[in-house]
N, C-alpha and C positions, 0 to 999 in steps of 0.2 A: 682500284674496284668500280664495277660496272654499275649500270643503273640496276640490276635486279638484284644484285647483293645488297645493295645499299637500302633498297625496299623491304627486302626481307629481313633483314638487321633491324630496321626501325619497327616493323611489323612484330618481329620477335622480343625487341626492347616494351613493347607498348602492352605486348600479352602480358611481360614478365609484370608490368609494371599493374596493370588491371588485376591479376591473379593478386598479388602482393597485396593490394587496396581491399581487394575482396576476402583476403584472409584475418587483415585488420580489423574490419566491420564485423564480420565474423565473432571475432574474439570479443571486440567491444560489447556486442549482442549477447553472448554467453555472459561477460561479467557485469553487465546491466541487470541480466537475469538472476544473476547471484545477491546482487546487491537488493533486487526487489524481494528477494525469499529473506533475506536478512531483515530489511523492513518489516517485513511482515510477522516475522518471530518480534521483532521489539513492539511492534503494533499489540500483538497478540497478547504477552506479557504485561505492558503497561495497562491492558484492558482489565488482565487480571487481579492487578496489582489494586487498581481502585475498586472492583468487584470486592475484593477481600479487604481492603479500608472500608468500605459500606459497610460490609455485613459487620465489623467489629466496632465502628463508631457509630452505626444508624439511629442508635437513641441518645448518646451524648450530645449533651446542649453545648460543651466547651470543646467539641472536637477540632482538632485542628484543619483547615481549609473548610470552615464552617460553612460560608458563602457555598462553595461548590456541594457540601452536603445538603444545604437547604434546598437547594436548586434541582439537585436529585430526587428529593423528595417529592418535590412540587411538582415535576415532571412525572413522576410516578404515580401520582395522585391524578393529575389530570389526565393522563394513559387510561387508570382504570374508570374515570368518571365516563369517557369518551367511548370507552369498551361498553359501559352499561347504557348510553344512550343509543349506542346500535343494538344491542340486544332490545332493547324497549320497541327500538323500530321495528326489528325483525319479529316481534312479540313472542320474545324467548322469556 
């Protein structure tokens, strides 16, 4: 095998390795995108469960997750107070 054939074989082999690596990375990126989509569905549904739970137990004093329920209600009251202050500053 002469020098040029060896160089050609080496370049060809490196090209194949690079192409294989690029395909591998593209597949990983595609799979990570699918994972992110699944995680978004999970997050959305957890939030919906929480919203439904709060609607059902909003006024219950002995509700499961009482600490979190109370924290949400306090935060909602805080948001309302802050929005009132903003309206007052704006003269509304």
